[in-house]
C-alpha positions as protocol buffer text, in pm:
chain_id: "A"
residue {
  index: 1
  type: UNK
  ca { x: 0 y: 0 z: 0 }
}
residue {
  index: 2
  type: UNK
  ca { x: 154 y: 335 z: -108 }
}
residue {
  index: 3
  type: UNK
  ca { x: 197 y: 610 z: 147 }
}
residue {
  index: 4
  type: UNK
  ca { x: -34 y: 906 z: 98 }
}
residue {
  index: 5
  type: UNK
  ca { x: 144 y: 1237 z: 48 }
}
residue {
  index: 6
  type: UNK
  ca { x: 15 y: 1530 z: 249 }
}
residue {
  index: 7
  type: UNK
  ca { x: 69 y: 1846 z: 48 }
}
residue {
  index: 8
  type: UNK
  ca { x: 267 y: 2131 z: 199 }
}
residue {
  index: 9
  type: UNK
  ca { x: 28 y: 2407 z: 302 }
}
residue {
  index: 10
  type: UNK
  ca { x: 172 y: 2640 z: 37 }
}
residue {
  index: 11
  type: UNK
  ca { x: 82 y: 2392 z: -235 }
}
residue {
  index: 12
  type: UNK
  ca { x: -272 y: 2351 z: -101 }
}
residue {
  index: 13
  type: UNK
  ca { x: -311 y: 2729 z: -74 }
}
residue {
  index: 14
  type: UNK
  ca { x: -202 y: 2799 z: -432 }
}
residue {
  index: 15
  type: UNK
  ca { x: -406 y: 2510 z: -572 }
}
residue {
  index: 16
  type: UNK
  ca { x: -723 y: 2623 z: -394 }
}
residue {
  index: 17
  type: UNK
  ca { x: -683 y: 3000 z: -422 }
}
residue {
  index: 18
  type: UNK
  ca { x: -491 y: 3060 z: -745 }
}
residue {
  index: 19
  type: UNK
  ca { x: -316 y: 2798 z: -958 }
}
residue {
  index: 20
  type: UNK
  ca { x: -91 y: 2501 z: -874 }
}
residue {
  index: 21
  type: UNK
  ca { x: 281 y: 2566 z: -843 }
}
residue {
  index: 22
  type: UNK
  ca { x: 522 y: 2404 z: -1088 }
}
residue {
  index: 23
  type: UNK
  ca { x: 597 y: 2033 z: -1068 }
}
residue {
  index: 24
  type: UNK
  ca { x: 951 y: 2085 z: -942 }
}
residue {
  index: 25
  type: UNK
  ca { x: 842 y: 2321 z: -662 }
}
residue {
  index: 26
  type: UNK
  ca { x: 564 y: 2076 z: -574 }
}
residue {
  index: 27
  type: UNK
  ca { x: 814 y: 1792 z: -550 }
}
residue {
  index: 28
  type: UNK
  ca { x: 1050 y: 2001 z: -337 }
}
residue {
  index: 29
  type: UNK
  ca { x: 791 y: 2135 z: -94 }
}
residue {
  index: 30
  type: UNK
  ca { x: 651 y: 1784 z: -50 }
}
residue {
  index: 31
  type: UNK
  ca { x: 1005 y: 1677 z: 49 }
}
residue {
  index: 32
  type: UNK
  ca { x: 1066 y: 1413 z: -216 }
}
residue {
  index: 33
  type: UNK
  ca { x: 1359 y: 1197 z: -103 }
}
residue {
  index: 34
  type: UNK
  ca { x: 1569 y: 1310 z: -403 }
}
residue {
  index: 35
  type: UNK
  ca { x: 1601 y: 1654 z: -239 }
}
residue {
  index: 36
  type: UNK
  ca { x: 1694 y: 1526 z: 107 }
}
residue {
  index: 37
  type: UNK
  ca { x: 2057 y: 1470 z: 23 }
}
residue {
  index: 38
  type: UNK
  ca { x: 2390 y: 1575 z: 168 }
}
residue {
  index: 39
  type: UNK
  ca { x: 2431 y: 1846 z: -97 }
}
residue {
  index: 40
  type: UNK
  ca { x: 2073 y: 1974 z: -121 }
}
residue {
  index: 41
  type: UNK
  ca { x: 1970 y: 1950 z: 245 }
}
residue {
  index: 42
  type: UNK
  ca { x: 1594 y: 1930 z: 203 }
}
residue {
  index: 43
  type: UNK
  ca { x: 1318 y: 2018 z: -40 }
}
residue {
  index: 44
  type: UNK
  ca { x: 1237 y: 2347 z: 133 }
}
residue {
  index: 45
  type: UNK
  ca { x: 1601 y: 2460 z: 107 }
}
residue {
  index: 46
  type: UNK
  ca { x: 1613 y: 2348 z: -255 }
}
residue {
  index: 47
  type: UNK
  ca { x: 1293 y: 2541 z: -329 }
}
residue {
  index: 48
  type: UNK
  ca { x: 1462 y: 2861 z: -209 }
}
residue {
  index: 49
  type: UNK
  ca { x: 1752 y: 2787 z: -447 }
}
residue {
  index: 50
  type: UNK
  ca { x: 1503 y: 2759 z: -734 }
}
residue {
  index: 51
  type: UNK
  ca { x: 1341 y: 3086 z: -626 }
}
residue {
  index: 52
  type: UNK
  ca { x: 1691 y: 3240 z: -626 }
}
residue {
  index: 53
  type: UNK
  ca { x: 1700 y: 3192 z: -1004 }
}
residue {
  index: 54
  type: UNK
  ca { x: 1404 y: 3431 z: -1035 }
}
residue {
  index: 55
  type: UNK
  ca { x: 1539 y: 3678 z: -779 }
}
residue {
  index: 56
  type: UNK
  ca { x: 1877 y: 3712 z: -949 }
}
residue {
  index: 57
  type: UNK
  ca { x: 1719 y: 3798 z: -1284 }
}
residue {
  index: 58
  type: UNK
  ca { x: 1625 y: 4157 z: -1355 }
}
residue {
  index: 59
  type: UNK
  ca { x: 1253 y: 4214 z: -1395 }
}
residue {
  index: 60
  type: UNK
  ca { x: 1131 y: 4186 z: -1752 }
}
residue {
  index: 61
  type: UNK
  ca { x: 830 y: 4369 z: -1894 }
}
residue {
  index: 62
  type: UNK
  ca { x: 851 y: 4217 z: -2242 }
}
residue {
  index: 63
  type: UNK
  ca { x: 807 y: 3848 z: -2157 }
}
residue {
  index: 64
  type: UNK
  ca { x: 634 y: 3631 z: -1902 }
}
residue {
  index: 65
  type: UNK
  ca { x: 911 y: 3392 z: -1795 }
}
residue {
  index: 66
  type: UNK
  ca { x: 836 y: 3456 z: -1424 }
}
residue {
  index: 67
  type: UNK
  ca { x: 518 y: 3249 z: -1467 }
}
residue {
  index: 68
  type: UNK
  ca { x: 736 y: 2937 z: -1495 }
}
residue {
  index: 69
  type: UNK
  ca { x: 695 y: 2901 z: -1119 }
}
residue {
  index: 70
  type: UNK
  ca { x: 333 y: 2796 z: -1187 }
}
residue {
  index: 71
  type: UNK
  ca { x: 206 y: 2481 z: -1351 }
}
residue {
  index: 72
  type: UNK
  ca { x: 79 y: 2565 z: -1701 }
}
residue {
  index: 73
  type: UNK
  ca { x: -9 y: 2931 z: -1643 }
}
residue {
  index: 74
  type: UNK
  ca { x: -200 y: 3059 z: -1946 }
}
residue {
  index: 75
  type: UNK
  ca { x: -53 y: 3396 z: -2046 }
}
residue {
  index: 76
  type: UNK
  ca { x: -295 y: 3463 z: -2332 }
}
residue {
  index: 77
  type: UNK
  ca { x: -499 y: 3708 z: -2122 }
}
residue {
  index: 78
  type: UNK
  ca { x: -186 y: 3908 z: -2039 }
}
residue {
  index: 79
  type: UNK
  ca { x: -78 y: 3910 z: -2402 }
}
residue {
  index: 80
  type: UNK
  ca { x: -418 y: 4044 z: -2499 }
}
residue {
  index: 81
  type: UNK
  ca { x: -394 y: 4316 z: -2235 }
}
residue {
  index: 82
  type: UNK
  ca { x: -45 y: 4435 z: -2333 }
}
residue {
  index: 83
  type: UNK
  ca { x: -116 y: 4428 z: -2709 }
}
residue {
  index: 84
  type: UNK
  ca { x: -462 y: 4589 z: -2699 }
}
residue {
  index: 85
  type: UNK
  ca { x: -455 y: 4840 z: -2411 }
}
residue {
  index: 86
  type: UNK
  ca { x: -368 y: 5140 z: -2631 }
}
residue {
  index: 87
  type: UNK
  ca { x: -662 y: 5076 z: -2862 }
}
residue {
  index: 88
  type: UNK
  ca { x: -884 y: 5117 z: -2554 }
}
residue {
  index: 89
  type: UNK
  ca { x: -702 y: 5440 z: -2459 }
}
residue {
  index: 90
  type: UNK
  ca { x: -570 y: 5262 z: -2151 }
}
residue {
  index: 91
  type: UNK
  ca { x: -220 y: 5360 z: -2040 }
}
residue {
  index: 92
  type: UNK
  ca { x: -52 y: 5075 z: -1855 }
}
residue {
  index: 93
  type: UNK
  ca { x: 250 y: 5092 z: -1628 }
}
residue {
  index: 94
  type: UNK
  ca { x: 358 y: 4746 z: -1745 }
}
residue {
  index: 95
  type: UNK
  ca { x: 164 y: 4422 z: -1684 }
}
residue {
  index: 96
  type: UNK
  ca { x: 270 y: 4383 z: -1321 }
}
residue {
  index: 97
  type: UNK
  ca { x: 64 y: 4516 z: -1029 }
}
residue {
  index: 98
  type: UNK
  ca { x: -244 y: 4577 z: -1242 }
}
residue {
  index: 99
  type: UNK
  ca { x: -451 y: 4568 z: -921 }
}
residue {
  index: 100
  type: UNK
  ca { x: -269 y: 4883 z: -799 }
}
residue {
  index: 101
  type: UNK
  ca { x: -271 y: 5088 z: -1119 }
}
residue {
  index: 102
  type: UNK
  ca { x: -522 y: 5372 z: -1094 }
}
residue {
  index: 103
  type: UNK
  ca { x: -580 y: 5375 z: -1472 }
}
residue {
  index: 104
  type: UNK
  ca { x: -678 y: 5007 z: -1466 }
}
residue {
  index: 105
  type: UNK
  ca { x: -909 y: 5045 z: -1165 }
}
residue {
  index: 106
  type: UNK
  ca { x: -1080 y: 5345 z: -1326 }
}
residue {
  index: 107
  type: UNK
  ca { x: -1117 y: 5165 z: -1661 }
}
residue {
  index: 108
  type: UNK
  ca { x: -1278 y: 4857 z: -1503 }
}
residue {
  index: 109
  type: UNK
  ca { x: -1517 y: 5078 z: -1305 }
}
residue {
  index: 110
  type: UNK
  ca { x: -1627 y: 5293 z: -1599 }
}
residue {
  index: 111
  type: UNK
  ca { x: -1592 y: 5098 z: -1926 }
}
residue {
  index: 112
  type: UNK
  ca { x: -1949 y: 5052 z: -2052 }
}
residue {
  index: 113
  type: UNK
  ca { x: -1938 y: 4705 z: -2211 }
}
residue {
  index: 114
  type: UNK
  ca { x: -1797 y: 4359 z: -2154 }
}
residue {
  index: 115
  type: UNK
  ca { x: -1579 y: 4215 z: -2428 }
}
residue {
  index: 116
  type: UNK
  ca { x: -1274 y: 3988 z: -2469 }
}
residue {
  index: 117
  type: UNK
  ca { x: -1034 y: 4262 z: -2356 }
}
residue {
  index: 118
  type: UNK
  ca { x: -1224 y: 4359 z: -2041 }
}
residue {
  index: 119
  type: UNK
  ca { x: -1271 y: 3990 z: -1954 }
}
residue {
  index: 120
  type: UNK
  ca { x: -895 y: 3938 z: -1983 }
}
residue {
  index: 121
  type: UNK
  ca { x: -822 y: 4249 z: -1777 }
}
residue {
  index: 122
  type: UNK
  ca { x: -1065 y: 4150 z: -1502 }
}
residue {
  index: 123
  type: UNK
  ca { x: -915 y: 3801 z: -1490 }
}
residue {
  index: 124
  type: UNK
  ca { x: -558 y: 3925 z: -1446 }
}
residue {
  index: 125
  type: UNK
  ca { x: -666 y: 4201 z: -1207 }
}
residue {
  index: 126
  type: UNK
  ca { x: -833 y: 3941 z: -983 }
}
residue {
  index: 127
  type: UNK
  ca { x: -537 y: 3701 z: -1009 }
}
residue {
  index: 128
  type: UNK
  ca { x: -286 y: 3967 z: -905 }
}
residue {
  index: 129
  type: UNK
  ca { x: -514 y: 4089 z: -627 }
}
residue {
  index: 130
  type: UNK
  ca { x: -540 y: 3735 z: -488 }
}
residue {
  index: 131
  type: UNK
  ca { x: -165 y: 3677 z: -526 }
}
residue {
  index: 132
  type: UNK
  ca { x: -101 y: 3995 z: -329 }
}
residue {
  index: 133
  type: UNK
  ca { x: -291 y: 3842 z: -35 }
}
residue {
  index: 134
  type: UNK
  ca { x: -172 y: 3482 z: -70 }
}
residue {
  index: 135
  type: UNK
  ca { x: 41 y: 3493 z: 247 }
}
residue {
  index: 136
  type: UNK
  ca { x: -278 y: 3531 z: 451 }
}
residue {
  index: 137
  type: UNK
  ca { x: -392 y: 3176 z: 372 }
}
residue {
  index: 138
  type: UNK
  ca { x: -87 y: 3000 z: 520 }
}
residue {
  index: 139
  type: UNK
  ca { x: -6 y: 2951 z: 886 }
}
residue {
  index: 140
  type: UNK
  ca { x: 362 y: 2859 z: 920 }
}
residue {
  index: 141
  type: UNK
  ca { x: 642 y: 3115 z: 948 }
}
residue {
  index: 142
  type: UNK
  ca { x: 842 y: 2954 z: 667 }
}
residue {
  index: 143
  type: UNK
  ca { x: 533 y: 2939 z: 444 }
}
residue {
  index: 144
  type: UNK
  ca { x: 477 y: 3313 z: 478 }
}
residue {
  index: 145
  type: UNK
  ca { x: 839 y: 3384 z: 376 }
}
residue {
  index: 146
  type: UNK
  ca { x: 806 y: 3164 z: 70 }
}
residue {
  index: 147
  type: UNK
  ca { x: 468 y: 3313 z: -21 }
}
residue {
  index: 148
  type: UNK
  ca { x: 623 y: 3661 z: -9 }
}
residue {
  index: 149
  type: UNK
  ca { x: 889 y: 3542 z: -255 }
}
residue {
  index: 150
  type: UNK
  ca { x: 629 y: 3394 z: -489 }
}
residue {
  index: 151
  type: UNK
  ca { x: 416 y: 3708 z: -470 }
}
residue {
  index: 152
  type: UNK
  ca { x: 704 y: 3944 z: -542 }
}
residue {
  index: 153
  type: UNK
  ca { x: 836 y: 3744 z: -838 }
}
residue {
  index: 154
  type: UNK
  ca { x: 521 y: 3850 z: -1025 }
}
residue {
  index: 155
  type: UNK
  ca { x: 428 y: 4166 z: -831 }
}
residue {
  index: 156
  type: UNK
  ca { x: 767 y: 4334 z: -801 }
}
residue {
  index: 157
  type: UNK
  ca { x: 797 y: 4594 z: -527 }
}
residue {
  index: 158
  type: UNK
  ca { x: 971 y: 4933 z: -509 }
}
residue {
  index: 159
  type: UNK
  ca { x: 1199 y: 5073 z: -244 }
}
residue {
  index: 160
  type: UNK
  ca { x: 942 y: 5346 z: -182 }
}
residue {
  index: 161
  type: UNK
  ca { x: 674 y: 5084 z: -106 }
}
residue {
  index: 162
  type: UNK
  ca { x: 882 y: 4870 z: 128 }
}
residue {
  index: 163
  type: UNK
  ca { x: 1139 y: 5107 z: 280 }
}
residue {
  index: 164
  type: UNK
  ca { x: 1401 y: 4835 z: 226 }
}
residue {
  index: 165
  type: UNK
  ca { x: 1753 y: 4879 z: 91 }
}
residue {
  index: 166
  type: UNK
  ca { x: 1781 y: 4750 z: -267 }
}
residue {
  index: 167
  type: UNK
  ca { x: 2097 y: 4545 z: -320 }
}
residue {
  index: 168
  type: UNK
  ca { x: 2290 y: 4571 z: -646 }
}
residue {
  index: 169
  type: UNK
  ca { x: 2265 y: 4243 z: -834 }
}
residue {
  index: 170
  type: UNK
  ca { x: 2565 y: 4080 z: -1002 }
}
residue {
  index: 171
  type: UNK
  ca { x: 2533 y: 3977 z: -1366 }
}
residue {
  index: 172
  type: UNK
  ca { x: 2691 y: 3636 z: -1308 }
}
residue {
  index: 173
  type: UNK
  ca { x: 2689 y: 3392 z: -1018 }
}
residue {
  index: 174
  type: UNK
  ca { x: 3023 y: 3385 z: -833 }
}
residue {
  index: 175
  type: UNK
  ca { x: 3177 y: 3050 z: -738 }
}
residue {
  index: 176
  type: UNK
  ca { x: 3044 y: 3042 z: -382 }
}
residue {
  index: 177
  type: UNK
  ca { x: 2868 y: 2732 z: -252 }
}
residue {
  index: 178
  type: UNK
  ca { x: 2533 y: 2702 z: -78 }
}
residue {
  index: 179
  type: UNK
  ca { x: 2554 y: 2353 z: 71 }
}
residue {
  index: 180
  type: UNK
  ca { x: 2359 y: 2271 z: 392 }
}
residue {
  index: 181
  type: UNK
  ca { x: 2672 y: 2327 z: 602 }
}
residue {
  index: 182
  type: UNK
  ca { x: 2719 y: 2688 z: 482 }
}
residue {
  index: 183
  type: UNK
  ca { x: 2571 y: 2804 z: 815 }
}
residue {
  index: 184
  type: UNK
  ca { x: 2856 y: 2637 z: 1004 }
}
residue {
  index: 185
  type: UNK
  ca { x: 3087 y: 2934 z: 1046 }
}
residue {
  index: 186
  type: UNK
  ca { x: 2809 y: 3190 z: 1086 }
}
residue {
  index: 187
  type: UNK
  ca { x: 2684 y: 2987 z: 1383 }
}
residue {
  index: 188
  type: UNK
  ca { x: 3035 y: 2995 z: 1531 }
}
residue {
  index: 189
  type: UNK
  ca { x: 3071 y: 3368 z: 1467 }
}
residue {
  index: 190
  type: UNK
  ca { x: 2740 y: 3430 z: 1645 }
}
residue {
  index: 191
  type: UNK
  ca { x: 2900 y: 3283 z: 1959 }
}
residue {
  index: 192
  type: UNK
  ca { x: 3230 y: 3470 z: 1915 }
}
residue {
  index: 193
  type: UNK
  ca { x: 3417 y: 3159 z: 1801 }
}
residue {
  index: 194
  type: UNK
  ca { x: 3604 y: 3278 z: 1491 }
}
residue {
  index: 195
  type: UNK
  ca { x: 3887 y: 3069 z: 1353 }
}
residue {
  index: 196
  type: UNK
  ca { x: 4229 y: 3218 z: 1424 }
}
residue {
  index: 197
  type: UNK
  ca { x: 4280 y: 3309 z: 1058 }
}
residue {
  index: 198
  type: UNK
  ca { x: 3916 y: 3412 z: 1009 }
}
residue {
  index: 199
  type: UNK
  ca { x: 3794 y: 3760 z: 912 }
}
residue {
  index: 200
  type: UNK
  ca { x: 3452 y: 3919 z: 904 }
}
residue {
  index: 201
  type: UNK
  ca { x: 3356 y: 4220 z: 699 }
}
residue {
  index: 202
  type: UNK
  ca { x: 3050 y: 4428 z: 782 }
}
residue {
  index: 203
  type: UNK
  ca { x: 2868 y: 4603 z: 497 }
}
residue {
  index: 204
  type: UNK
  ca { x: 2694 y: 4917 z: 619 }
}
residue {
  index: 205
  type: UNK
  ca { x: 2438 y: 5158 z: 472 }
}
residue {
  index: 206
  type: UNK
  ca { x: 2463 y: 5537 z: 456 }
}
residue {
  index: 207
  type: UNK
  ca { x: 2363 y: 5557 z: 825 }
}
residue {
  index: 208
  type: UNK
  ca { x: 2643 y: 5318 z: 927 }
}
residue {
  index: 209
  type: UNK
  ca { x: 2388 y: 5047 z: 1005 }
}
residue {
  index: 210
  type: UNK
  ca { x: 2513 y: 4689 z: 951 }
}
residue {
  index: 211
  type: UNK
  ca { x: 2327 y: 4528 z: 659 }
}
residue {
  index: 212
  type: UNK
  ca { x: 2528 y: 4214 z: 582 }
}
residue {
  index: 213
  type: UNK
  ca { x: 2818 y: 4020 z: 733 }
}
residue {
  index: 214
  type: UNK
  ca { x: 3078 y: 3850 z: 513 }
}
residue {
  index: 215
  type: UNK
  ca { x: 3312 y: 3574 z: 626 }
}
residue {
  index: 216
  type: UNK
  ca { x: 3661 y: 3513 z: 489 }
}
residue {
  index: 217
  type: UNK
  ca { x: 3911 y: 3228 z: 545 }
}
residue {
  index: 218
  type: UNK
  ca { x: 3634 y: 3021 z: 702 }
}
residue {
  index: 219
  type: UNK
  ca { x: 3490 y: 2787 z: 441 }
}
residue {
  index: 220
  type: UNK
  ca { x: 3396 y: 2956 z: 112 }
}
residue {
  index: 221
  type: UNK
  ca { x: 3521 y: 3313 z: 93 }
}
residue {
  index: 222
  type: UNK
  ca { x: 3281 y: 3595 z: 5 }
}
residue {
  index: 223
  type: UNK
  ca { x: 2968 y: 3429 z: 139 }
}
residue {
  index: 224
  type: UNK
  ca { x: 2759 y: 3658 z: 354 }
}
residue {
  index: 225
  type: UNK
  ca { x: 2433 y: 3676 z: 545 }
}
residue {
  index: 226
  type: UNK
  ca { x: 2196 y: 3971 z: 565 }
}
residue {
  index: 227
  type: UNK
  ca { x: 2120 y: 4101 z: 914 }
}
residue {
  index: 228
  type: UNK
  ca { x: 1812 y: 4301 z: 808 }
}
residue {
  index: 229
  type: UNK
  ca { x: 1549 y: 4246 z: 537 }
}
residue {
  index: 230
  type: UNK
  ca { x: 1659 y: 4377 z: 197 }
}
residue {
  index: 231
  type: UNK
  ca { x: 1538 y: 4380 z: -164 }
}
residue {
  index: 232
  type: UNK
  ca { x: 1683 y: 4263 z: -492 }
}
residue {
  index: 233
  type: UNK
  ca { x: 1526 y: 4327 z: -832 }
}
residue {
  index: 234
  type: UNK
  ca { x: 1202 y: 4428 z: -662 }
}
residue {
  index: 235
  type: UNK
  ca { x: 1177 y: 4113 z: -446 }
}
residue {
  index: 236
  type: UNK
  ca { x: 1182 y: 4123 z: -66 }
}
residue {
  index: 237
  type: UNK
  ca { x: 1447 y: 3902 z: 95 }
}
residue {
  index: 238
  type: UNK
  ca { x: 1417 y: 3824 z: 467 }
}
residue {
  index: 239
  type: UNK
  ca { x: 1706 y: 3857 z: 710 }
}
residue {
  index: 240
  type: UNK
  ca { x: 1907 y: 3539 z: 752 }
}
residue {
  index: 241
  type: UNK
  ca { x: 1953 y: 3476 z: 379 }
}
residue {
  index: 242
  type: UNK
  ca { x: 2275 y: 3357 z: 217 }
}
residue {
  index: 243
  type: UNK
  ca { x: 2447 y: 3570 z: -48 }
}
residue {
  index: 244
  type: UNK
  ca { x: 2774 y: 3585 z: -231 }
}
residue {
  index: 245
  type: UNK
  ca { x: 2939 y: 3924 z: -278 }
}
residue {
  index: 246
  type: UNK
  ca { x: 3189 y: 4076 z: -519 }
}
residue {
  index: 247
  type: UNK
  ca { x: 3405 y: 4389 z: -489 }
}
residue {
  index: 248
  type: UNK
  ca { x: 3746 y: 4531 z: -577 }
}
residue {
  index: 249
  type: UNK
  ca { x: 3930 y: 4539 z: -245 }
}
residue {
  index: 250
  type: UNK
  ca { x: 4184 y: 4795 z: -368 }
}
residue {
  index: 251
  type: UNK
  ca { x: 3913 y: 5051 z: -440 }
}
residue {
  index: 252
  type: UNK
  ca { x: 3727 y: 5022 z: -108 }
}
residue {
  index: 253
  type: UNK
  ca { x: 3716 y: 5294 z: 157 }
}
residue {
  index: 254
  type: UNK
  ca { x: 3712 y: 5079 z: 468 }
}
residue {
  index: 255
  type: UNK
  ca { x: 3775 y: 5100 z: 841 }
}
residue {
  index: 256
  type: UNK
  ca { x: 3909 y: 4823 z: 1061 }
}
residue {
  index: 257
  type: UNK
  ca { x: 3668 y: 4637 z: 1292 }
}
residue {
  index: 258
  type: UNK
  ca { x: 3699 y: 4722 z: 1660 }
}
residue {
  index: 259
  type: UNK
  ca { x: 3734 y: 4367 z: 1790 }
}
residue {
  index: 260
  type: UNK
  ca { x: 3775 y: 4108 z: 1514 }
}
residue {
  index: 261
  type: UNK
  ca { x: 3994 y: 4099 z: 1206 }
}
residue {
  index: 262
  type: UNK
  ca { x: 3814 y: 4248 z: 907 }
}
residue {
  index: 263
  type: UNK
  ca { x: 3661 y: 4576 z: 799 }
}
residue {
  index: 264
  type: UNK
  ca { x: 3358 y: 4801 z: 794 }
}
residue {
  index: 265
  type: UNK
  ca { x: 3275 y: 4856 z: 426 }
}
residue {
  index: 266
  type: UNK
  ca { x: 3014 y: 5093 z: 278 }
}
residue {
  index: 267
  type: UNK
  ca { x: 2767 y: 4878 z: 87 }
}
residue {
  index: 268
  type: UNK
  ca { x: 2753 y: 5147 z: -183 }
}
residue {
  index: 269
  type: UNK
  ca { x: 3110 y: 5053 z: -284 }
}
residue {
  index: 270
  type: UNK
  ca { x: 3030 y: 4686 z: -347 }
}
residue {
  index: 271
  type: UNK
  ca { x: 2997 y: 4568 z: -709 }
}
residue {
  index: 272
  type: UNK
  ca { x: 2698 y: 4353 z: -623 }
}
residue {
  index: 273
  type: UNK
  ca { x: 2547 y: 4049 z: -455 }
}
residue {
  index: 274
  type: UNK
  ca { x: 2401 y: 3715 z: -562 }
}
residue {
  index: 275
  type: UNK
  ca { x: 2118 y: 3560 z: -359 }
}
residue {
  index: 276
  type: UNK
  ca { x: 2182 y: 3190 z: -290 }
}
residue {
  index: 277
  type: UNK
  ca { x: 1911 y: 3060 z: -54 }
}
residue {
  index: 278
  type: UNK
  ca { x: 1750 y: 3099 z: 286 }
}
residue {
  index: 279
  type: UNK
  ca { x: 1959 y: 2983 z: 580 }
}
residue {
  index: 280
  type: UNK
  ca { x: 1820 y: 2808 z: 886 }
}
residue {
  index: 281
  type: UNK
  ca { x: 1878 y: 3135 z: 1075 }
}
residue {
  index: 282
  type: UNK
  ca { x: 1598 y: 3296 z: 872 }
}
residue {
  index: 283
  type: UNK
  ca { x: 1345 y: 3096 z: 1077 }
}
residue {
  index: 284
  type: UNK
  ca { x: 1279 y: 3118 z: 1450 }
}
residue {
  index: 285
  type: UNK
  ca { x: 1450 y: 2842 z: 1652 }
}
residue {
  index: 286
  type: UNK
  ca { x: 1119 y: 2685 z: 1753 }
}
residue {
  index: 287
  type: UNK
  ca { x: 1022 y: 2637 z: 1387 }
}
residue {
  index: 288
  type: UNK
  ca { x: 1356 y: 2537 z: 1229 }
}
residue {
  index: 289
  type: UNK
  ca { x: 1322 y: 2160 z: 1264 }
}
residue {
  index: 290
  type: UNK
  ca { x: 983 y: 2171 z: 1092 }
}
residue {
  index: 291
  type: UNK
  ca { x: 1082 y: 2416 z: 817 }
}
residue {
  index: 292
  type: UNK
  ca { x: 1421 y: 2267 z: 727 }
}
residue {
  index: 293
  type: UNK
  ca { x: 1358 y: 1907 z: 842 }
}
residue {
  index: 294
  type: UNK
  ca { x: 1638 y: 1693 z: 686 }
}
residue {
  index: 295
  type: UNK
  ca { x: 1863 y: 1998 z: 638 }
}
residue {
  index: 296
  type: UNK
  ca { x: 1833 y: 2094 z: 1004 }
}
residue {
  index: 297
  type: UNK
  ca { x: 1884 y: 1730 z: 1113 }
}
residue {
  index: 298
  type: UNK
  ca { x: 2202 y: 1719 z: 905 }
}
residue {
  index: 299
  type: UNK
  ca { x: 2335 y: 2024 z: 1089 }
}
residue {
  index: 300
  type: UNK
  ca { x: 2259 y: 1863 z: 1425 }
}
residue {
  index: 301
  type: UNK
  ca { x: 2410 y: 1527 z: 1322 }
}
residue {
  index: 302
  type: UNK
  ca { x: 2725 y: 1700 z: 1200 }
}
residue {
  index: 303
  type: UNK
  ca { x: 2769 y: 1879 z: 1532 }
}
residue {
  index: 304
  type: UNK
  ca { x: 2726 y: 2237 z: 1412 }
}
residue {
  index: 305
  type: UNK
  ca { x: 2740 y: 2493 z: 1693 }
}
residue {
  index: 306
  type: UNK
  ca { x: 2393 y: 2534 z: 1848 }
}
residue {
  index: 307
  type: UNK
  ca { x: 2187 y: 2523 z: 1524 }
}
residue {
  index: 308
  type: UNK
  ca { x: 1866 y: 2493 z: 1723 }
}
residue {
  index: 309
  type: UNK
  ca { x: 1907 y: 2793 z: 1955 }
}
residue {
  index: 310
  type: UNK
  ca { x: 2131 y: 3047 z: 1782 }
}
residue {
  index: 311
  type: UNK
  ca { x: 1956 y: 3373 z: 1693 }
}
residue {
  index: 312
  type: UNK
  ca { x: 2032 y: 3601 z: 1402 }
}
residue {
  index: 313
  type: UNK
  ca { x: 2032 y: 3884 z: 1656 }
}
residue {
  index: 314
  type: UNK
  ca { x: 2357 y: 3741 z: 1796 }
}
residue {
  index: 315
  type: UNK
  ca { x: 2526 y: 3802 z: 1461 }
}
residue {
  index: 316
  type: UNK
  ca { x: 2376 y: 4150 z: 1447 }
}
residue {
  index: 317
  type: UNK
  ca { x: 2519 y: 4225 z: 1792 }
}
residue {
  index: 318
  type: UNK
  ca { x: 2864 y: 4104 z: 1681 }
}
residue {
  index: 319
  type: UNK
  ca { x: 2839 y: 4330 z: 1375 }
}
residue {
  index: 320
  type: UNK
  ca { x: 2729 y: 4634 z: 1575 }
}
residue {
  index: 321
  type: UNK
  ca { x: 3021 y: 4587 z: 1817 }
}
residue {
  index: 322
  type: UNK
  ca { x: 3267 y: 4625 z: 1529 }
}
residue {
  index: 323
  type: UNK
  ca { x: 3146 y: 4971 z: 1424 }
}
C-alpha cells in the first residue's frame, strides 16, 4: 500500500486560491527523497535555491518567464492586455501590479461594455489581487516567507513601497557554494568563536547600520548573510539569507573592525550580490526543525554549533560591536 502524500500548506493554498505551483516546486515542498541529500539539504532549502533563479534575474516587462513558477499558467490574457490596451485608450504601467494601477481600476469601473479585452483584464486584475494576499492563507512562518517570494516574483515591489535597501545584483553567479553546512561558520561567529585566521567584513548603509556580514578564510570566501530584510530586483528578501558578494578590495574605503579581524565597508562601494538561498537562521528556533527538516537534522548530526538555539540577533550584535 503506497503512502499518501500530504501536500505542503503552500501547495494547497495555491491550488485552492490561485493555480498550482510548478511540478519541481511541488516535488520540493513535499520533500521528495531526491532533495533530502547531503548536498541539497531538504526540499524546502532546494525550493529557495530555485526561487533564487528568479530573484537574481532583472525584472522583464517584455516576456512572461516569471510564470514558470506555476504549472501551465495561461498567459494569453496578459498578451491580450499588453497588445490591446492602447486601442482602448488605456495607459498601462507594465503588466505587473495591475490591481494597484489607478488607470486600470478606473477603466474597469467605468468601461461601458464587456468584451474579450475587459474579460482578460478582469481576470488578471483578480489574479494579481489574490496573489497579493496569498500569504494570509498559510499559517507557518516559513510558508509566509516563501509566499512573499512567490508574490514578489510576479508583483515586483519598489523601495518606496517597502522602505528596504535594494541590493545591487551581479550579472553572473560567483563560485560560492550554498551547501547545507554553509551556516557552520556563521553559527560559530554568532558565539564569538572565529577561527584564528578568520575575518569578518560588515557592509553598512549610509547611516552606518550593519546590513550584511561577510566571512573570509572560514569555508567559502565571500559568502555573507543579511542582518536586516533587503530587496533585490524588486523582491523582498528576509534577514538570515545567504548571499555571495563581489568587490574590488583595492578601491574600497574601509575601516578596521573594533574587535575582530576584518573591515567596515560601505555597501555602496560593493559591485553587487548574488542571492543563494534561505539559511536556517531565517526561521525562529522553535520552527527550524519543521521548516528545514532533513537539512536541520544534518546540521545537528554534524555537530554544528547550536543550530537549534542560535539567533540572528547574535550576529547583528557582533556586527554592531565592530562599528
